[in-house]
C-alpha positions in Angstrom: 0.1 -0.1 -0.1 1.0 3.6 -0.8 1.3 6.1 2.1 -1.1 8.4 0.3 -4.2 8.3 -1.8 -7.0 10.8 -2.9 -9.7 8.5 -1.5 -9.7 5.6 1.1 -12.9 3.5 1.0 -13.3 1.3 4.1 -15.7 -1.6 3.4 -16.1 -3.5 -0.2 -19.8 -4.1 -0.1 -21.9 -2.7 -2.8 -21.8 0.8 -1.6 -17.9 0.9 -1.1 -17.2 -0.6 -4.3 -19.3 1.7 -6.3 -17.9 4.6 -4.7 -14.4 3.3 -5.3 -15.3 2.6 -9.1 -17.0 6.0 -9.5 -14.0 8.0 -7.9 -11.3 6.1 -9.8 -13.1 6.6 -13.2 -12.9 10.2 -12.2 -9.0 10.0 -12.3 -8.7 9.9 -8.4 -6.2 7.4 -6.5 -8.4 5.1 -4.6 -7.7 2.3 -2.0 -10.5 0.1 -1.3 -10.2 -2.3 1.9 -12.4 -5.2 3.1 -11.7 -6.7 6.5 -12.8 -10.1 5.7 -10.8 -12.6 3.3 -13.5 -12.8 0.9 -15.6 -10.1 -0.5 -19.3 -10.9 -0.3 -19.0 -13.7 2.2 -21.0 -14.2 4.6 -24.0 -13.2 2.6 -26.1 -11.1 5.0 -29.5 -10.3 3.0 -32.3 -12.0 1.0 -30.4 -11.1 -2.2 -33.3 -9.6 -4.0 -33.2 -6.6 -6.2 -35.1 -4.6 -8.7 -34.1 -5.4 -12.2 -34.5 -1.7 -13.7 -32.8 -0.2 -10.8 -29.8 -2.6 -11.0 -29.3 -1.8 -14.7 -28.9 1.7 -13.9 -25.6 0.9 -12.3 -24.2 -2.2 -14.1 -24.6 -4.4 -17.2 -26.2 -7.6 -16.0 -24.1 -10.7 -16.0 -26.3 -13.9 -15.9 -23.5 -15.5 -13.5 -24.9 -13.3 -10.8 -28.5 -14.4 -11.3 -30.2 -17.4 -9.4 -33.8 -16.4 -10.2 -35.7 -14.1 -12.4 -38.9 -13.2 -10.6 -42.3 -12.3 -11.9 -43.6 -10.7 -8.6 -44.2 -11.2 -4.9 -46.9 -12.8 -2.9 -47.7 -11.4 0.7 -49.6 -13.5 3.1 -51.6 -12.0 5.9 -51.9 -13.9 9.3 -55.3 -15.7 8.2 -53.7 -16.8 5.0 -55.0 -13.9 2.6 -52.8 -13.8 -0.3 -51.9 -10.5 -2.1 -50.0 -11.0 -5.5 -47.9 -7.9 -7.0 -46.1 -7.5 -10.1 -42.3 -7.1 -9.7 -42.7 -3.4 -11.0 -44.6 -2.3 -7.7 -43.3 -4.9 -5.3 -40.3 -2.8 -4.0 -36.6 -2.4 -4.6 -36.0 -6.2 -3.4 -38.0 -7.9 -6.1 -36.9 -8.8 -9.5 -33.6 -10.8 -9.8 -32.4 -12.9 -6.8 -28.6 -12.6 -6.9 -25.7 -14.8 -5.8 -24.3 -12.0 -3.6 -20.9 -13.8 -3.2 -20.5 -13.3 -7.0 -22.2 -10.0 -7.3 -20.3 -8.3 -4.6 -17.0 -9.7 -5.9 -17.8 -8.4 -9.4 -18.4 -4.9 -8.2 -15.1 -5.0 -6.4 -13.5 -6.3 -9.6 -15.1 -3.4 -11.6 -13.7 -0.9 -9.0 -10.3 -2.6 -9.6 -10.5 -2.4 -13.3 -11.4 1.3 -13.1 -8.1 1.8 -11.2 -9.0 1.4 -7.5 -6.4 -0.5 -5.5 -8.4 -3.4 -3.6 -7.1 -5.1 -0.5 -8.8 -7.8 1.4 -7.9 -9.0 5.2 -7.3 -5.3 5.6 -9.2 -3.5 8.4 -9.2 0.1 9.8 -8.1 0.3 13.6 -8.4 4.1 13.9 -8.5 7.3 12.1 -5.8 9.9 11.4 -7.3 13.3 12.5 -5.3 16.4 12.3 -6.6 19.9 13.0 -10.2 18.6 13.1 -9.9 17.0 9.8 -10.1 13.3 9.0 -6.7 12.7 7.1 -6.7 9.1 6.5 -6.8 5.8 8.8 -4.5 3.4 10.6 -4.9 0.0 8.8 -4.0 -3.6 10.0 -3.0 -6.2 7.4 -1.6 -9.6 8.1 -0.6 -8.4 11.7 1.3 -5.3 10.4 0.0 -1.7 10.9 0.2 0.9 8.4 -0.7 4.8 8.3 -2.5 5.6 5.1 -3.3 9.1 4.5 -6.3 10.3 2.1 -7.8 13.5 1.2 -11.3 11.9 1.8 -12.1 8.8 3.7 -15.5 7.0 2.7 -16.9 5.0 5.5 -18.9 1.9 4.2 -18.3 -0.3 7.3 -21.9 -1.3 8.0 -24.2 -1.0 10.8 -23.0 1.1 13.9 -20.0 2.2 11.8 -16.9 2.5 13.9 -15.5 4.8 11.2 -18.4 7.2 11.8 -17.9 7.0 15.6 -14.1 7.5 15.5 -15.0 10.8 13.6 -17.4 12.2 16.1 -20.6 10.9 14.5 -23.2 9.2 16.5 -23.8 5.8 14.8 -25.2 3.8 17.8 -28.7 2.2 17.4 -31.6 1.6 19.9 -33.5 -1.7 19.9 -36.4 0.1 17.9 -33.9 1.0 15.2 -32.7 -2.5 14.3 -33.9 -5.6 13.1 -32.4 -8.8 14.0 -32.2 -11.0 11.2 -31.7 -14.7 10.7 -31.4 -16.5 7.3 -31.1 -20.1 6.2 -30.1 -21.2 2.7 -32.3 -24.4 2.4 -32.4 -27.3 -0.2 -35.2 -29.7 -1.1 -37.9 -27.2 -1.2 -40.7 -27.2 -3.9 -41.5 -23.6 -4.5 -42.5 -21.5 -7.3 -39.3 -20.0 -8.6 -41.0 -17.0 -10.3 -42.4 -15.4 -7.1 -40.9 -14.4 -3.8 -43.1 -14.6 -0.6 -43.5 -12.6 2.5 -45.4 -13.6 5.7 -46.6 -11.2 8.1 -48.3 -11.5 11.5 -47.4 -11.3 15.2 -47.4 -14.9 15.9 -44.7 -15.6 13.4 -42.8 -12.5 13.1 -43.6 -9.8 15.6 -42.8 -6.3 14.3 -41.3 -8.0 11.0 -41.7 -10.6 8.5 -40.5 -13.9 7.0 -39.4 -14.2 3.5 -38.8 -16.6 0.9 -36.6 -15.9 -2.1 -36.2 -18.7 -4.8 -32.7 -19.6 -5.6 -33.3 -22.4 -8.2 -32.7 -26.1 -8.3 -34.9 -26.5 -5.2 -33.1 -24.1 -3.1 -34.4 -20.9 -1.4 -33.3 -18.1 1.0 -35.6 -18.3 4.0 -35.2 -15.8 6.7 -36.9 -13.5 9.2 -36.4 -10.0 10.7 -37.8 -8.9 14.0 -37.4 -5.4 15.4 -35.5 -5.1 18.5 -38.5 -3.5 20.5 -40.4 -6.6 19.9 -37.9 -8.8 21.5 -37.2 -9.5 25.2 -35.4 -11.9 27.8 -38.5 -14.2 27.9 -39.8 -14.0 24.3 -38.7 -16.4 21.5 -35.6 -15.4 19.6 -36.1 -14.8 15.9 -34.2 -18.0 15.2 -36.9 -19.9 17.1 -39.7 -18.1 15.0 -37.9 -19.0 11.9 -37.4 -22.7 12.8 -41.0 -23.1 13.8 -42.1 -21.6 10.5 -39.8 -23.9 8.5 -41.0 -27.1 10.4 -44.5 -26.2 9.2 -43.9 -24.9 5.9 -40.9 -27.1 4.7 -40.6 -30.1 7.1 -38.1 -31.8 4.8 -36.0 -28.8 4.0 -32.3 -29.2 4.5 -30.3 -26.2 5.9 -27.1 -25.9 4.1 -26.2 -22.3 5.2 -27.0 -20.0 8.1 -26.4 -16.4 8.7 -27.3 -13.7 11.5 -27.1 -10.1 11.1 -28.7 -6.6 12.1 -30.6 -4.2 9.8 -30.9 -0.6 10.4 -34.7 0.5 9.9 -34.6 3.8 11.7 -34.2 6.2 8.8 -30.9 7.7 8.2 -28.7 9.3 11.0 -28.6 13.0 11.4 -25.2 13.5 10.1 -23.5 11.6 7.2 -20.5 13.8 6.7 -17.6 15.7 8.6 -14.5 17.3 7.6 -12.6 14.8 5.1 -15.1 12.0 5.7 -18.3 10.6 4.1 -20.6 7.8 5.4 -22.6 5.6 3.1 -24.6 2.6 3.0 -25.7 0.9 6.3 -22.9 3.0 8.0 -25.3 5.9 7.3 -28.5 3.8 7.6 -29.5 4.4 4.1 -31.5 0.9 4.0 -35.1 0.9 3.5 -37.1 1.2 6.7 -40.0 -1.1 5.6 -38.1 -4.0 4.1 -34.5 -3.6 5.4 -33.4 -3.8 1.9 -30.2 -1.6 1.0 -28.5 -3.0 -2.2 -29.9 -0.6 -4.4 -29.7 2.6 -2.0 -26.1 1.4 -1.4 -25.1 1.6 -5.1 -27.0 5.0 -5.6 -25.3 6.6 -2.6 -21.9 5.0 -3.5 -22.2 6.6 -7.1 -23.0 10.0 -5.2 -20.3 9.7 -2.8 -17.5 9.2 -5.6 -18.8 12.0 -7.5 -18.9 14.2 -4.4 -15.3 13.0 -3.6 -14.2 14.3 -7.0 -15.9 17.6 -6.7 -14.6 18.2 -3.2 -10.9 17.2 -4.1 -10.7 18.9 -7.4 -12.0 22.0 -5.9 -9.4 21.8 -3.2 -12.2 21.9 -0.3 -12.9 18.6 1.7 -14.4 20.5 4.7 -17.8 19.3 6.2 -19.4 22.5 4.4 -18.3 21.3 1.0 -19.2 17.7 1.5 -22.5 18.7 2.8 -23.2 20.5 -0.6 -21.9 17.8 -2.8 -23.0 14.7 -0.9 -25.3 15.1 2.0 -28.0 17.6 0.4 -27.8 15.6 -2.6 -28.5 12.3 -1.4 -31.0 13.4 1.2 -33.2 15.0 -1.7 -33.4 12.0 -3.6 -32.9 8.7 -1.7 -33.3 10.3 1.5 -36.8 11.6 0.7 -37.9 8.0 -0.1 -36.4 6.7 3.2 -38.3 9.3 5.2 -41.5 8.2 3.5 -40.8 4.6 4.2 -40.1 5.3 7.6 -43.7 6.8 8.0 -44.9 3.8 6.7 -43.2 1.4 8.8 -44.0 3.4 12.0 -47.7 3.1 11.1 -47.7 -0.6 10.4 -45.2 -2.0 13.1 -47.8 -1.9 15.9 -50.8 -3.4 14.1 -52.4 -6.6 15.6 -53.1 -9.5 13.4 -56.8 -8.6 13.2 -55.9 -5.4 11.6 -53.5 -7.0 9.2 -56.2 -9.3 8.1 -58.6 -6.3 7.5 -56.0 -4.5 5.4 -55.3 -7.6 3.2 -59.1 -8.3 2.7 -59.5 -4.8 1.6 -57.1 -5.4 -1.2 -58.6 -8.7 -2.5 -60.4 -7.1 -5.6 -57.5 -4.5 -6.4 -55.6 -5.2 -9.6 -51.8 -4.6 -9.0 -50.3 -5.1 -12.6 -49.7 -1.5 -13.3 -50.3 0.7 -10.2 -47.4 2.2 -8.2 -46.4 1.6 -4.7 -48.0 4.8 -3.7 -51.0 4.0 -5.4 -51.2 0.6 -3.3 -50.9 2.5 -0.2 -53.6 5.1 -1.3 -55.9 2.2 -1.9 -55.2 1.0 1.6 -55.7 4.3 3.1 -58.9 5.0 1.5 -60.3 1.7 2.7 -58.9 2.0 6.3 -58.5 5.7 7.1 -58.9 5.2 10.7 -56.5 2.5 11.0 -53.8 4.3 8.8 -54.4 7.9 9.7 -50.8 8.5 9.9 -50.2 7.7 6.2 -52.2 10.9 5.3 -49.0 12.8 4.9 -47.7 10.7 2.1 -50.6 11.6 -0.1 -50.3 15.4 0.8 -46.7 15.2 -0.4 -47.7 13.6 -3.5 -50.4 16.1 -4.3 -47.8 18.8 -3.9 -45.4 17.0 -6.3 -48.2 16.7 -8.8 -48.8 20.6 -8.3 -45.2 21.3 -9.0 -45.2 19.4 -12.1 -48.1 21.4 -13.4 -46.5 24.9 -12.9 
């Protein structure tokens, strides 16, 4: 490793790799580090992603794709089924990826663009001089290195140490995080063209269970439960998942298992400081409803790489400049969507099973092939105004946007 780079990216997930690739394409010298020995392993998500959004960032390689989905099926506690086309089913429905291959491919693209990539290399502290982040102290194979950079990009995941070292509060309360468990199971007979979601307080309080097909009789079967619904004397997420699996797929064989936390709190108050930017889960930029973060991570990674170039080429990496070229930009786009999703999450999280069944029943005659997600929520709201009164702000905002477009 060199002693000096324009940009040091800490964490080689989708956010970090896209940031490194974007900055390198702009002609900046970039070091991308990953603390694990293999990029993309272990997998920590259901691996679903919207086709159209993915195509915005990369040319699709069939080697990444396990399943090509037509849509999603949501099951209420009483078994009522709602079927949605992939176009409105959210950012996690479209392709089911093989994340181990996908994440490595993104890092390879960063490398081809000119970034230097190092695995088994972790940050153990930041270099801070005169209130500016100037780089990081790294450890690789037992040796420590001081690496300076004009901008450090923290893509080190939930409760980011990089952010904390820079004085940004990245801690999470139980209500802000979902504890997730996922099995890769084999020997299951499922429709390979649909993912499935199961809601209800008996099977996943404050969360949901998902099934994403992965071809050849395999599927990701997982659960996410919000921390405020867990307790010392309550079942653990893995207990709920085991119970579901025994009933749904009694003969399935578990071949892999992963645990992890997903931020569902909305974004943190501050995502930049002098010489430093936070992206992805480190900035809590995942969707508060689903916990999905791949597409948001890629979007903010691109914005961060462009922001780094703008700040460095302008000779100003202060917090004021980074707020202008990074923070304000992502908050006006992705951030707005995250804020709206948080409103929806907070409205739905405390509904009981009777309420959830009622909502599902109110949609039984609605056609979902072409309507947007906002249209779906509006249909729910009109049929259940008392139950979903907190959602009214969504449609006020939508009306304002329509009015602006006509001016």
